[in-house]
C-alpha positions in Angstrom: 28.8 -54.5 -99.6 27.7 -51.6 -101.1 24.3 -50.7 -102.5 26.0 -51.6 -106.1 27.0 -54.7 -104.9 23.8 -55.8 -103.5 22.0 -54.7 -106.3 24.1 -57.1 -108.4 23.4 -59.9 -106.1 20.1 -59.4 -107.0 20.4 -59.5 -110.6 21.9 -63.0 -110.1 20.1 -64.5 -108.1 23.1 -65.0 -105.6 22.1 -66.3 -102.2 23.2 -67.4 -99.3 23.9 -71.5 -99.4 21.0 -73.2 -97.6 19.8 -76.9 -96.6 20.0 -77.3 -100.4 24.1 -77.6 -100.7 23.8 -74.9 -103.9 23.7 -71.7 -104.8 22.4 -71.1 -108.8 19.2 -71.3 -110.6 17.5 -70.9 -113.6 18.1 -66.9 -115.3 16.3 -67.2 -118.9 13.9 -69.6 -119.6 13.3 -69.2 -123.7 11.4 -72.0 -126.0 15.2 -72.8 -127.3 17.2 -73.3 -124.5 17.4 -72.8 -120.2 19.9 -71.3 -118.8 22.1 -70.6 -115.8 24.8 -70.9 -113.2 25.0 -73.9 -110.3 27.5 -74.0 -107.8 27.7 -77.0 -105.6 28.7 -76.7 -101.8 31.5 -79.0 -102.0 32.2 -80.4 -105.5 31.1 -78.5 -108.8 27.9 -80.3 -110.5 28.4 -81.9 -114.2 25.3 -81.7 -115.7 21.6 -80.6 -116.0 18.8 -82.6 -116.7 15.3 -81.8 -117.8 12.8 -84.2 -116.8 8.8 -84.6 -116.9 8.3 -87.3 -114.1 11.0 -90.1 -115.1 11.0 -89.3 -119.0 14.7 -87.1 -119.9 13.8 -84.5 -122.0 17.3 -82.9 -122.6 20.5 -82.5 -121.0 23.7 -80.7 -120.9 27.0 -79.8 -118.8 27.6 -77.2 -116.0 30.8 -76.1 -118.2 30.1 -72.1 -119.4 32.4 -69.5 -117.9 30.9 -66.7 -115.8 33.2 -64.6 -113.9 30.8 -62.0 -113.2 29.0 -64.8 -110.5 32.5 -66.0 -110.0 34.1 -62.7 -108.7 30.7 -62.0 -106.5 31.1 -65.2 -105.0 35.0 -65.0 -104.5 34.7 -68.9 -106.3 36.7 -70.5 -109.1 35.2 -72.1 -111.9 32.9 -73.3 -114.6 29.4 -72.9 -113.2 27.6 -71.8 -116.4 25.0 -74.2 -118.6 22.8 -73.8 -121.7 19.8 -76.5 -122.1 18.9 -76.7 -125.8 15.2 -77.7 -125.8 13.9 -80.2 -128.6 11.4 -78.5 -131.3 8.8 -81.9 -131.0 7.9 -83.9 -127.6 6.7 -87.5 -127.3 3.6 -87.7 -125.4 4.6 -87.3 -121.8 2.3 -87.4 -118.4 1.5 -83.6 -117.8 0.5 -84.2 -114.1 4.3 -85.0 -113.2 5.9 -82.3 -112.3 8.8 -81.0 -114.3 12.2 -80.4 -112.8 15.6 -79.2 -113.8 18.0 -81.1 -111.7 21.8 -80.5 -111.3 23.8 -83.6 -110.9 27.3 -84.4 -109.8 29.6 -86.2 -112.0 28.9 -89.6 -109.8 25.3 -88.9 -109.9 25.2 -89.2 -105.9 24.6 -85.5 -105.6 21.1 -83.6 -106.9 19.8 -80.1 -106.3 16.7 -78.5 -108.1 17.4 -75.3 -109.7 14.4 -72.5 -109.3 13.6 -69.5 -111.0 15.9 -66.6 -110.0 12.6 -64.3 -110.9 10.6 -63.0 -108.0 8.4 -65.8 -106.6 7.7 -67.3 -109.9 6.3 -71.2 -109.6 9.1 -72.8 -111.9 7.4 -76.1 -112.6 4.6 -74.3 -113.7 6.6 -71.6 -115.8 8.5 -74.9 -117.4 5.6 -76.5 -118.0 4.0 -73.7 -119.4 7.0 -73.6 -122.0 7.1 -77.3 -123.5 3.7 -77.0 -123.7 3.9 -74.2 -126.0 4.0 -74.1 -129.7 6.9 -71.8 -129.8 9.0 -74.6 -128.2 12.7 -74.9 -129.8 12.7 -71.8 -131.0 15.9 -69.2 -130.4 16.5 -66.2 -130.7 17.4 -62.3 -130.8 16.2 -59.1 -131.1 18.9 -56.9 -132.1 17.3 -53.2 -131.7 17.3 -50.4 -134.0 20.4 -50.6 -137.2 20.2 -48.1 -139.2 16.5 -47.1 -138.1 15.4 -50.7 -139.0 14.1 -53.1 -136.1 16.2 -56.2 -137.3 17.1 -59.7 -135.1 16.7 -63.1 -136.5 14.7 -66.5 -134.9 14.6 -69.8 -135.9 14.6 -73.4 -135.0 17.8 -76.0 -135.9 16.9 -78.0 -138.6 13.8 -76.1 -139.1 11.9 -77.0 -142.9 10.0 -73.4 -143.3 10.5 -70.1 -141.8 9.9 -69.3 -138.1 7.4 -66.6 -136.7 7.6 -64.8 -134.3 5.8 -61.2 -133.2 5.4 -57.8 -132.2 3.8 -56.3 -129.1 2.8 -53.1 -127.9 0.7 -52.6 -124.6 -3.3 -53.4 -125.8 -2.2 -53.5 -129.2 -3.1 -56.8 -131.6 0.0 -58.5 -132.0 2.0 -58.4 -135.1 2.9 -61.9 -136.9 6.7 -60.8 -138.8 7.8 -63.8 -140.7 11.9 -64.7 -140.1 13.0 -65.6 -143.6 15.7 -63.1 -144.6 19.3 -63.7 -144.9 21.4 -63.0 -142.0 25.3 -63.9 -141.7 26.8 -65.8 -139.1 23.9 -68.2 -138.6 26.0 -71.4 -139.6 28.1 -70.5 -136.3 24.8 -71.2 -134.1 23.8 -74.1 -136.3 20.8 -72.0 -137.8 19.1 -71.7 -141.0 21.2 -68.9 -142.7 17.8 -67.5 -143.5 16.2 -66.5 -140.2 16.7 -62.8 -140.0 14.0 -60.2 -140.2 13.9 -56.5 -140.4 11.1 -53.6 -139.9 10.9 -50.2 -140.4 8.6 -49.1 -137.8 7.4 -46.2 -139.3 5.2 -48.7 -141.2 3.3 -49.4 -138.2 -0.3 -48.6 -137.4 -0.9 -45.1 -136.1 -1.8 -46.5 -132.8 1.4 -48.0 -132.1 3.4 -44.4 -132.2 5.6 -43.7 -129.3 4.5 -46.8 -128.0 7.1 -49.3 -126.6 7.9 -52.4 -128.3 9.1 -56.0 -128.0 9.6 -59.0 -129.6 8.4 -62.4 -129.0 8.3 -65.9 -129.7 4.8 -66.5 -129.3 1.2 -64.7 -129.9 0.3 -64.0 -126.0 3.9 -62.3 -125.5 4.9 -64.8 -122.5 8.2 -65.3 -123.8 10.1 -62.4 -125.6 13.3 -62.4 -127.7 16.2 -61.4 -125.5 16.6 -57.6 -126.1 19.7 -55.3 -125.4 17.7 -51.9 -125.0 14.0 -50.8 -124.9 12.7 -50.0 -128.5 10.3 -46.5 -129.1 8.4 -46.9 -132.0 8.3 -43.4 -134.1 5.8 -41.1 -132.9 5.2 -40.2 -136.5 4.0 -44.1 -137.5 0.9 -45.0 -139.1 1.6 -46.8 -142.9 -1.4 -48.9 -144.3 0.2 -51.7 -143.3 2.9 -53.5 -142.0 6.2 -54.1 -144.3 7.7 -56.5 -142.6 10.3 -58.1 -145.1 11.3 -54.6 -146.8 15.1 -54.6 -147.0 16.5 -51.5 -149.2 18.0 -52.7 -152.4 22.1 -52.5 -152.9 21.3 -50.0 -155.4 18.6 -47.6 -152.6 21.2 -48.1 -149.8 24.2 -46.3 -152.7 21.5 -43.3 -152.8 20.7 -43.2 -149.2 24.7 -43.0 -148.7 27.0 -39.4 -148.1 28.1 -38.6 -150.8 32.0 -39.3 -150.1 30.9 -43.1 -149.7 28.8 -43.1 -152.9 31.4 -43.7 -155.6 33.3 -45.6 -153.5 30.0 -47.8 -152.8 29.3 -48.2 -156.6 32.8 -49.1 -157.5 32.3 -52.1 -155.3 28.8 -52.6 -157.1 30.6 -52.4 -160.4 33.4 -54.7 -159.3 30.6 -57.4 -158.2 28.9 -57.2 -161.1 31.9 -58.0 -163.1 33.2 -61.4 -160.8 29.0 -62.5 -161.4 29.8 -61.7 -165.4 33.6 -63.9 -165.0 31.9 -66.4 -163.0 28.8 -66.7 -165.6 31.8 -67.7 -168.3 34.2 -69.6 -166.5 30.9 -71.9 -165.9 30.0 -71.7 -170.2 33.7 -72.6 -170.2 33.5 -75.8 -167.8 30.1 -76.8 -169.6 32.3 -76.8 -173.0 35.1 -78.6 -171.2 32.7 -81.1 -169.6 31.1 -81.8 -172.8 34.3 -82.8 -174.3 35.8 -84.8 -171.7 32.6 -87.5 -172.8 33.9 -87.4 -175.9 38.0 -87.9 -175.0 37.6 -92.0 -174.5 35.3 -92.7 -177.6 37.9 -90.6 -179.9 40.7 -92.7 -177.6 39.5 -96.3 -178.3 39.0 -95.3 -181.5 42.5 -94.0 -182.5 43.8 -97.3 -180.7 41.8 -100.0 -182.6 43.6 -97.5 -185.5 47.3 -97.6 -184.3 46.5 -102.1 -183.5 46.2 -101.2 -179.9 44.0 -103.6 -177.6 43.1 -102.2 -174.4 
């Protein structure tokens, strides 16, 4: 196998089968989910279970497609898993080591899964995650979009917006509220208002030219998934971080190329027309509802006048 194949195997954590009789492990350890893949030697694993001692924390099926892994191993199946973590835990005996177990359908075959990355202590890493205040948070940093850093973070069924942290080497972390509207969150069973959008030019001057990342926790132990590196503009140096500034639609029109401004303005005018139409319809619905409430009284009076009985 060439060097490219060896690098890909190291990235995927592929190993030869040993005495444990399985291949796979934990790829991502995030406050909201633990994900990875696992293959059994003779039969597929059915589910994974996260345990602290004998206490079951969460479980998930091993049923996600992983064509990258299957291609490298020359095997077929759906070995991927994504185990969702709760936002709160009951009292636990932390003297017991946390374990992530893969089980066969009948429960007779088990394999304890380890982190792929380096020589990290898997039990300690999971314990640290479960004890973190960020537990239950999920999210993603999209990177720079039209010059603004954007992404999302939230807990399922949260009662207040989540908070993440901007991080840069040797700099004090900056808290960011994730309370902006973001399309498509319903498909993830997440609140619609869980987005963030930041103007990096308003960061302190000391951040200029530095590589930036977002984390779920202040300490920076659990970074948000991020596709590519983000570098703060060298001209950064605003008085304070504008953490929730989203340009108005009018400002976006004025910033658009000239050939698009008239088109966008027409859309804005049409939206205003629809808003006015909706208000008028609501007003008429209110009138009809008021008349409907009076109708039974009128009908009853007319019946009595004609000598009809109910």
